[in-house]
PyMOL commands that place a pseudoatom at each C-alpha (Angstrom):
pseudoatom trace, name=CA, resn=UNK, resi=1, chain=A, elem=C, hetatm=0, pos=[26.211, 122.919, 139.528]
pseudoatom trace, name=CA, resn=UNK, resi=2, chain=A, elem=C, hetatm=0, pos=[22.850, 123.116, 141.586]
pseudoatom trace, name=CA, resn=UNK, resi=3, chain=A, elem=C, hetatm=0, pos=[21.720, 119.575, 140.918]
pseudoatom trace, name=CA, resn=UNK, resi=4, chain=A, elem=C, hetatm=0, pos=[25.447, 119.137, 142.795]
pseudoatom trace, name=CA, resn=UNK, resi=5, chain=A, elem=C, hetatm=0, pos=[24.917, 120.638, 145.743]
pseudoatom trace, name=CA, resn=UNK, resi=6, chain=A, elem=C, hetatm=0, pos=[21.197, 119.766, 146.150]
pseudoatom trace, name=CA, resn=UNK, resi=7, chain=A, elem=C, hetatm=0, pos=[22.792, 115.645, 145.359]
pseudoatom trace, name=CA, resn=UNK, resi=8, chain=A, elem=C, hetatm=0, pos=[26.200, 116.418, 148.230]
pseudoatom trace, name=CA, resn=UNK, resi=9, chain=A, elem=C, hetatm=0, pos=[23.493, 118.101, 151.126]
pseudoatom trace, name=CA, resn=UNK, resi=10, chain=A, elem=C, hetatm=0, pos=[20.561, 115.336, 150.350]
pseudoatom trace, name=CA, resn=UNK, resi=11, chain=A, elem=C, hetatm=0, pos=[23.618, 112.797, 151.289]
pseudoatom trace, name=CA, resn=UNK, resi=12, chain=A, elem=C, hetatm=0, pos=[25.515, 114.877, 153.606]
pseudoatom trace, name=CA, resn=UNK, resi=13, chain=A, elem=C, hetatm=0, pos=[22.004, 114.815, 155.645]
pseudoatom trace, name=CA, resn=UNK, resi=14, chain=A, elem=C, hetatm=0, pos=[21.818, 110.685, 155.228]
pseudoatom trace, name=CA, resn=UNK, resi=15, chain=A, elem=C, hetatm=0, pos=[25.014, 110.812, 156.583]
pseudoatom trace, name=CA, resn=UNK, resi=16, chain=A, elem=C, hetatm=0, pos=[24.313, 112.387, 159.772]
pseudoatom trace, name=CA, resn=UNK, resi=17, chain=A, elem=C, hetatm=0, pos=[20.403, 110.493, 159.966]
pseudoatom trace, name=CA, resn=UNK, resi=18, chain=A, elem=C, hetatm=0, pos=[22.750, 107.237, 159.693]
pseudoatom trace, name=CA, resn=UNK, resi=19, chain=A, elem=C, hetatm=0, pos=[25.105, 107.966, 162.011]
pseudoatom trace, name=CA, resn=UNK, resi=20, chain=A, elem=C, hetatm=0, pos=[23.245, 109.997, 165.084]
pseudoatom trace, name=CA, resn=UNK, resi=21, chain=A, elem=C, hetatm=0, pos=[21.002, 106.235, 165.399]
pseudoatom trace, name=CA, resn=UNK, resi=22, chain=A, elem=C, hetatm=0, pos=[24.554, 105.294, 166.463]
pseudoatom trace, name=CA, resn=UNK, resi=23, chain=A, elem=C, hetatm=0, pos=[24.437, 107.316, 168.864]
pseudoatom trace, name=CA, resn=UNK, resi=24, chain=A, elem=C, hetatm=0, pos=[22.212, 105.963, 171.112]
pseudoatom trace, name=CA, resn=UNK, resi=25, chain=A, elem=C, hetatm=0, pos=[22.694, 103.599, 174.178]
pseudoatom trace, name=CA, resn=UNK, resi=26, chain=A, elem=C, hetatm=0, pos=[23.718, 99.824, 172.772]
pseudoatom trace, name=CA, resn=UNK, resi=27, chain=A, elem=C, hetatm=0, pos=[21.901, 97.006, 173.924]
pseudoatom trace, name=CA, resn=UNK, resi=28, chain=A, elem=C, hetatm=0, pos=[24.892, 95.459, 175.704]
pseudoatom trace, name=CA, resn=UNK, resi=29, chain=A, elem=C, hetatm=0, pos=[24.771, 98.450, 178.387]
pseudoatom trace, name=CA, resn=UNK, resi=30, chain=A, elem=C, hetatm=0, pos=[21.152, 97.457, 179.501]
pseudoatom trace, name=CA, resn=UNK, resi=31, chain=A, elem=C, hetatm=0, pos=[22.089, 93.496, 179.688]
pseudoatom trace, name=CA, resn=UNK, resi=32, chain=A, elem=C, hetatm=0, pos=[20.791, 91.772, 183.184]
pseudoatom trace, name=CA, resn=UNK, resi=33, chain=A, elem=C, hetatm=0, pos=[22.819, 89.250, 185.887]
pseudoatom trace, name=CA, resn=UNK, resi=34, chain=A, elem=C, hetatm=0, pos=[20.919, 87.183, 183.611]
pseudoatom trace, name=CA, resn=UNK, resi=35, chain=A, elem=C, hetatm=0, pos=[22.355, 87.749, 179.843]
pseudoatom trace, name=CA, resn=UNK, resi=36, chain=A, elem=C, hetatm=0, pos=[22.539, 84.717, 177.870]
pseudoatom trace, name=CA, resn=UNK, resi=37, chain=A, elem=C, hetatm=0, pos=[22.443, 82.083, 180.096]
pseudoatom trace, name=CA, resn=UNK, resi=38, chain=A, elem=C, hetatm=0, pos=[19.775, 80.213, 178.828]
pseudoatom trace, name=CA, resn=UNK, resi=39, chain=A, elem=C, hetatm=0, pos=[22.259, 79.755, 175.644]
pseudoatom trace, name=CA, resn=UNK, resi=40, chain=A, elem=C, hetatm=0, pos=[24.728, 79.085, 178.358]
pseudoatom trace, name=CA, resn=UNK, resi=41, chain=A, elem=C, hetatm=0, pos=[22.541, 75.933, 179.346]
pseudoatom trace, name=CA, resn=UNK, resi=42, chain=A, elem=C, hetatm=0, pos=[21.485, 74.800, 175.753]
pseudoatom trace, name=CA, resn=UNK, resi=43, chain=A, elem=C, hetatm=0, pos=[25.144, 74.663, 175.223]
pseudoatom trace, name=CA, resn=UNK, resi=44, chain=A, elem=C, hetatm=0, pos=[25.724, 72.771, 178.436]
pseudoatom trace, name=CA, resn=UNK, resi=45, chain=A, elem=C, hetatm=0, pos=[22.651, 69.982, 177.623]
pseudoatom trace, name=CA, resn=UNK, resi=46, chain=A, elem=C, hetatm=0, pos=[24.135, 69.465, 174.323]
pseudoatom trace, name=CA, resn=UNK, resi=47, chain=A, elem=C, hetatm=0, pos=[27.682, 68.629, 175.353]
pseudoatom trace, name=CA, resn=UNK, resi=48, chain=A, elem=C, hetatm=0, pos=[26.610, 66.613, 177.157]
pseudoatom trace, name=CA, resn=UNK, resi=49, chain=A, elem=C, hetatm=0, pos=[27.899, 63.014, 176.829]
pseudoatom trace, name=CA, resn=UNK, resi=50, chain=A, elem=C, hetatm=0, pos=[25.851, 59.471, 176.204]
pseudoatom trace, name=CA, resn=UNK, resi=51, chain=A, elem=C, hetatm=0, pos=[27.094, 56.816, 178.027]
pseudoatom trace, name=CA, resn=UNK, resi=52, chain=A, elem=C, hetatm=0, pos=[27.648, 53.562, 176.620]
pseudoatom trace, name=CA, resn=UNK, resi=53, chain=A, elem=C, hetatm=0, pos=[24.485, 51.766, 177.690]
pseudoatom trace, name=CA, resn=UNK, resi=54, chain=A, elem=C, hetatm=0, pos=[22.830, 54.854, 175.349]
pseudoatom trace, name=CA, resn=UNK, resi=55, chain=A, elem=C, hetatm=0, pos=[25.513, 55.080, 173.393]
pseudoatom trace, name=CA, resn=UNK, resi=56, chain=A, elem=C, hetatm=0, pos=[24.821, 50.582, 172.141]
pseudoatom trace, name=CA, resn=UNK, resi=57, chain=A, elem=C, hetatm=0, pos=[20.389, 51.883, 172.769]
pseudoatom trace, name=CA, resn=UNK, resi=58, chain=A, elem=C, hetatm=0, pos=[20.530, 53.467, 169.447]
pseudoatom trace, name=CA, resn=UNK, resi=59, chain=A, elem=C, hetatm=0, pos=[19.161, 50.936, 167.082]
pseudoatom trace, name=CA, resn=UNK, resi=60, chain=A, elem=C, hetatm=0, pos=[14.712, 51.175, 166.950]
pseudoatom trace, name=CA, resn=UNK, resi=61, chain=A, elem=C, hetatm=0, pos=[14.038, 48.704, 164.549]
pseudoatom trace, name=CA, resn=UNK, resi=62, chain=A, elem=C, hetatm=0, pos=[11.328, 49.064, 161.415]
pseudoatom trace, name=CA, resn=UNK, resi=63, chain=A, elem=C, hetatm=0, pos=[8.028, 48.054, 162.558]
pseudoatom trace, name=CA, resn=UNK, resi=64, chain=A, elem=C, hetatm=0, pos=[6.625, 47.312, 158.858]
pseudoatom trace, name=CA, resn=UNK, resi=65, chain=A, elem=C, hetatm=0, pos=[3.211, 47.525, 159.961]
pseudoatom trace, name=CA, resn=UNK, resi=66, chain=A, elem=C, hetatm=0, pos=[2.645, 50.381, 162.182]
pseudoatom trace, name=CA, resn=UNK, resi=67, chain=A, elem=C, hetatm=0, pos=[4.553, 52.199, 158.715]
pseudoatom trace, name=CA, resn=UNK, resi=68, chain=A, elem=C, hetatm=0, pos=[1.370, 50.900, 156.494]
pseudoatom trace, name=CA, resn=UNK, resi=69, chain=A, elem=C, hetatm=0, pos=[-0.734, 52.181, 158.994]
pseudoatom trace, name=CA, resn=UNK, resi=70, chain=A, elem=C, hetatm=0, pos=[0.728, 55.252, 160.006]
pseudoatom trace, name=CA, resn=UNK, resi=71, chain=A, elem=C, hetatm=0, pos=[0.480, 55.619, 155.941]
pseudoatom trace, name=CA, resn=UNK, resi=72, chain=A, elem=C, hetatm=0, pos=[-2.934, 54.541, 155.513]
pseudoatom trace, name=CA, resn=UNK, resi=73, chain=A, elem=C, hetatm=0, pos=[-4.042, 56.564, 158.093]
pseudoatom trace, name=CA, resn=UNK, resi=74, chain=A, elem=C, hetatm=0, pos=[-2.231, 59.760, 156.795]
pseudoatom trace, name=CA, resn=UNK, resi=75, chain=A, elem=C, hetatm=0, pos=[-3.746, 58.829, 153.188]
pseudoatom trace, name=CA, resn=UNK, resi=76, chain=A, elem=C, hetatm=0, pos=[-7.473, 58.582, 154.285]
pseudoatom trace, name=CA, resn=UNK, resi=77, chain=A, elem=C, hetatm=0, pos=[-6.691, 61.936, 156.329]
pseudoatom trace, name=CA, resn=UNK, resi=78, chain=A, elem=C, hetatm=0, pos=[-7.400, 60.121, 159.308]
pseudoatom trace, name=CA, resn=UNK, resi=79, chain=A, elem=C, hetatm=0, pos=[-4.720, 61.606, 161.261]
pseudoatom trace, name=CA, resn=UNK, resi=80, chain=A, elem=C, hetatm=0, pos=[-4.909, 63.637, 164.860]
pseudoatom trace, name=CA, resn=UNK, resi=81, chain=A, elem=C, hetatm=0, pos=[-3.846, 67.242, 164.558]
pseudoatom trace, name=CA, resn=UNK, resi=82, chain=A, elem=C, hetatm=0, pos=[-0.876, 68.519, 166.958]
pseudoatom trace, name=CA, resn=UNK, resi=83, chain=A, elem=C, hetatm=0, pos=[-1.628, 69.414, 169.941]
pseudoatom trace, name=CA, resn=UNK, resi=84, chain=A, elem=C, hetatm=0, pos=[-1.110, 72.742, 170.988]
pseudoatom trace, name=CA, resn=UNK, resi=85, chain=A, elem=C, hetatm=0, pos=[2.210, 73.096, 173.314]
pseudoatom trace, name=CA, resn=UNK, resi=86, chain=A, elem=C, hetatm=0, pos=[3.022, 76.435, 174.401]
pseudoatom trace, name=CA, resn=UNK, resi=87, chain=A, elem=C, hetatm=0, pos=[6.959, 78.338, 175.918]
pseudoatom trace, name=CA, resn=UNK, resi=88, chain=A, elem=C, hetatm=0, pos=[5.111, 79.159, 179.077]
pseudoatom trace, name=CA, resn=UNK, resi=89, chain=A, elem=C, hetatm=0, pos=[2.977, 78.087, 182.487]
pseudoatom trace, name=CA, resn=UNK, resi=90, chain=A, elem=C, hetatm=0, pos=[0.528, 80.211, 181.150]
pseudoatom trace, name=CA, resn=UNK, resi=91, chain=A, elem=C, hetatm=0, pos=[-0.102, 79.002, 178.038]
for i in range(1, 91): cmd.bond("trace and resi %d" % i, "trace and resi %d" % (i + 1))
show_as sticks, trace
zoom trace
């Protein structure tokens, strides 16, 4: 009987602690006027329809000599290291 009370008390305290976390300020209440603009711009950029000329110019013919040279350079370990790019002007 004592074990059941202990389990009930632990469960109650855990439930109260869990529910108290829900009482904090929701993240959406602290948003700025720019909130969501990056996502909106990305969606808009992906919705831009290409022109008829751009649609017609999608075939890039294979260049077997360049493919062979690239494969050989990779196998010899002569490929250049990738360039480091940053996401801000300061990097």
